[in-house]
C-alpha positions in Angstrom: -43.4 165.2 74.4 -43.0 163.5 71.1 -40.8 160.4 70.5 -42.7 158.5 67.8 -42.3 159.3 64.1 -46.0 158.9 63.4 -47.1 161.6 65.9 -47.0 164.6 63.6 -49.0 166.9 65.8 -45.9 167.8 67.8 -44.2 169.0 64.7 -46.9 171.7 64.2 -48.4 174.3 66.5 -48.5 172.1 69.6 -44.7 171.6 69.3 -44.2 175.3 68.6 -46.3 176.4 71.7 -45.9 173.4 73.9 -45.6 175.7 76.9 -49.4 175.9 76.8 -49.4 172.5 78.4 -48.7 174.2 81.8 -52.1 175.9 81.5 -54.2 172.9 80.5 -52.3 170.3 82.5 -50.3 171.9 85.3 -49.6 168.5 86.8 -47.2 167.8 83.9 -44.7 170.4 85.2 -45.3 169.1 88.8 -44.5 165.6 87.7 -41.3 166.9 86.0 -40.2 168.4 89.4 -41.0 165.1 91.1 -38.8 163.2 88.7 -35.9 165.5 89.6 -36.6 165.2 93.3 -36.9 161.4 93.1 -33.6 161.0 91.2 -31.9 163.4 93.7 -33.0 161.2 96.6 -32.5 157.9 94.9 -30.3 155.8 97.4 -29.3 153.3 94.7 -27.5 156.0 92.9 -24.9 156.1 95.7 -23.6 152.7 94.3 -22.7 154.4 91.0 -19.2 155.5 91.7 -18.6 156.9 88.2 -21.7 159.1 88.2 -25.1 158.4 86.5 -25.7 157.9 82.8 -29.3 158.6 81.9 -31.6 158.3 78.9 -34.6 160.6 78.6 -37.6 159.5 76.4 -39.4 162.6 74.9 -37.5 165.5 76.4 -39.8 168.0 74.7 -38.8 171.6 75.5 -36.5 170.5 78.3 -38.7 171.0 81.4 -38.2 167.5 82.7 -34.6 167.5 81.4 -33.8 170.5 83.6 -35.4 168.9 86.6 -33.4 165.7 86.2 -30.1 167.5 85.7 -30.8 169.7 88.7 -31.7 166.8 90.8 -28.2 165.2 90.6 -24.9 166.9 89.8 -23.4 163.5 88.7 -26.0 162.8 86.1 -25.3 163.0 82.3 -28.3 162.6 80.0 -28.9 161.6 76.5 -32.2 163.3 75.8 -34.2 162.5 72.7 -37.3 163.7 71.0 -38.6 163.3 67.4 -39.9 166.8 67.1 -37.2 169.2 65.8 -39.2 172.2 66.9 -39.3 171.0 70.5 -35.6 170.1 70.5 -34.7 173.5 69.3 -36.5 175.0 72.3 -34.8 172.4 74.7 -31.4 173.3 73.3 -32.1 177.0 73.7 -33.5 176.6 77.3 -30.6 174.3 78.4 -27.7 175.7 76.4 -25.4 176.0 79.4 -26.1 172.4 80.4 -25.3 171.2 76.9 -22.1 173.3 76.7 -21.0 171.8 80.1 -21.4 168.3 78.7 -24.3 167.4 81.0 -26.8 166.7 78.3 -26.7 165.6 74.7 -29.9 166.2 72.6 -30.8 163.9 69.8 -33.7 164.0 67.3 -34.7 160.4 67.1 -37.3 157.7 67.6 -37.4 156.3 71.1 -37.7 152.6 70.3 -35.2 152.7 67.4 -32.7 154.5 69.7 -33.1 152.1 72.6 -32.7 149.1 70.3 -29.3 150.4 69.2 -27.9 150.7 72.7 -25.8 147.8 74.1 -27.4 146.1 77.1 -26.8 147.7 80.5 -25.9 151.1 79.0 -27.8 153.3 81.5 -28.3 153.8 85.2 -31.5 155.6 84.6 -34.3 155.7 81.9 -36.7 158.5 82.5 -39.7 160.1 80.8 -42.4 162.7 81.6 -45.7 162.8 79.8 -44.2 160.9 76.9 -45.0 157.2 76.8 -48.8 157.7 77.0 -48.5 159.0 73.4 -47.4 155.7 72.1 -49.4 152.9 70.5 -49.9 150.1 73.0 -47.7 147.6 71.1 -44.9 150.2 70.6 -45.1 151.2 74.3 -44.7 147.6 75.4 -41.6 147.3 73.3 -40.2 150.5 74.7 -40.7 149.2 78.3 -38.9 145.9 77.2 -36.0 147.8 75.6 -35.7 150.2 78.6 -35.3 147.1 80.8 -32.6 145.7 78.5 -30.8 149.1 78.3 -30.6 149.5 82.1 -27.8 148.3 84.2 -28.7 145.9 87.1 -30.1 147.9 89.9 -31.1 150.7 87.4 -34.2 152.8 87.5 -37.0 153.3 85.0 -38.8 156.5 86.2 -41.9 157.9 84.5 -44.4 160.6 85.3 -47.3 160.3 83.0 -51.0 160.1 82.2 -52.1 156.6 83.4 -55.8 156.1 82.6 -58.1 155.1 85.4 -58.9 151.4 85.2 -62.6 152.2 85.9 -63.7 153.2 82.4 -66.7 155.3 83.5 -64.6 157.1 86.1 -62.0 157.8 83.5 -64.6 159.2 81.1 -66.0 161.6 83.7 -62.5 162.8 84.4 -61.7 163.3 80.8 -64.9 165.2 80.1 -64.1 167.6 83.0 -60.6 168.0 81.5 -62.0 168.9 78.1 -64.3 171.5 79.6 -61.3 173.1 81.3 -59.5 173.2 78.0 -62.4 175.0 76.3 -62.5 177.6 79.0 -58.7 178.1 78.9 -58.3 178.4 75.2 -61.5 180.5 74.7 -60.2 183.1 77.2 -57.1 183.5 74.9 -59.1 183.2 71.7 -56.8 180.3 70.7 -59.3 177.9 69.1 -56.6 176.9 66.7 -54.5 175.3 69.5 -57.7 173.9 71.1 -58.4 172.0 67.9 -55.0 170.4 67.8 -55.1 169.5 71.5 -58.5 167.9 71.1 -57.4 165.9 68.1 -54.3 164.8 70.1 -56.6 163.8 73.0 -58.6 161.6 70.7 -55.4 159.8 69.8 -54.4 159.4 73.5 -57.9 158.0 74.3 -58.2 155.7 71.3 -58.2 151.9 72.0 -54.8 151.3 70.5 -53.1 154.1 72.5 -54.8 154.6 75.9 -52.4 153.7 78.7 -54.4 152.1 81.5 -52.9 152.0 84.9 -53.0 148.3 86.0 -52.1 146.7 82.6 -49.1 149.1 82.2 -47.7 148.3 85.6 -48.3 144.6 84.9 -46.3 144.9 81.7 -43.4 146.4 83.6 -43.4 143.5 86.0 -43.7 141.0 83.2 -40.5 142.2 81.5 -38.6 141.9 84.8 -39.0 145.1 86.7 -39.3 144.5 90.5 -40.3 146.3 92.5 -42.7 148.6 90.6 -43.8 151.4 92.9 -46.4 154.1 92.5 -44.8 157.2 94.2 -47.6 159.7 93.4 -51.1 159.5 91.9 -53.7 162.3 91.4 -56.4 161.5 88.9 -54.6 160.2 85.9 -51.3 161.9 86.7 -48.9 159.3 88.2 -45.3 158.9 89.0 -44.0 155.3 88.7 -40.6 154.0 89.7 -39.6 150.6 88.4 -36.3 148.9 89.2 -34.2 146.4 87.4 -33.2 143.8 90.0 -29.5 144.1 91.0 -27.2 141.1 90.4 -27.0 138.6 93.3 -24.0 139.1 95.5 
């Protein structure tokens, strides 16, 4: 999912054929389903008598958006992405949800949009395979602004690629992942897409982008989220639920 103006790869072939992600990273779709399941079972939502107002970072083609909306009938979403191509697909895929007023799509930058929201605007801020795309400094600001935008007791829920803290273990896993990509795209004779995904991976793995597991969770706690819970982890694929403390009674 693309939410950063500088990430132009998602405006090209990757964005046009983003459904290919399910072949090279099936866990992305699995994490989207887990987002919806988690929100559907979230006990804190019962305290929101007027329904839930949510903000989705990097909605992409709408896979995670659909999971979130299906998880709770009282959820209304503002879903943003900076790729017009991906938003067009999301709007087509979720046309009935948009017509029903359950979701509003917006082509926008994640950080800029969060900064314009008044404090305590949302019950939920969610993302799936989005924030790992960000530069580290930008991501840190997004986490800070997500905390500011949440109501007390609100939930920041993200399913994403959290790099393994052990650098050598992470390298071995990434090498295995790339071998899988080559086999997958070669079988389809789609070396054009393979090239763009490899270039994108170099960005994800670069020192100013890579999202290591422990430092990212520490950042969430540093801005005020508590508790911060790891609800699922398989390799790099991780579901994290971080809560903004409720106001004292």
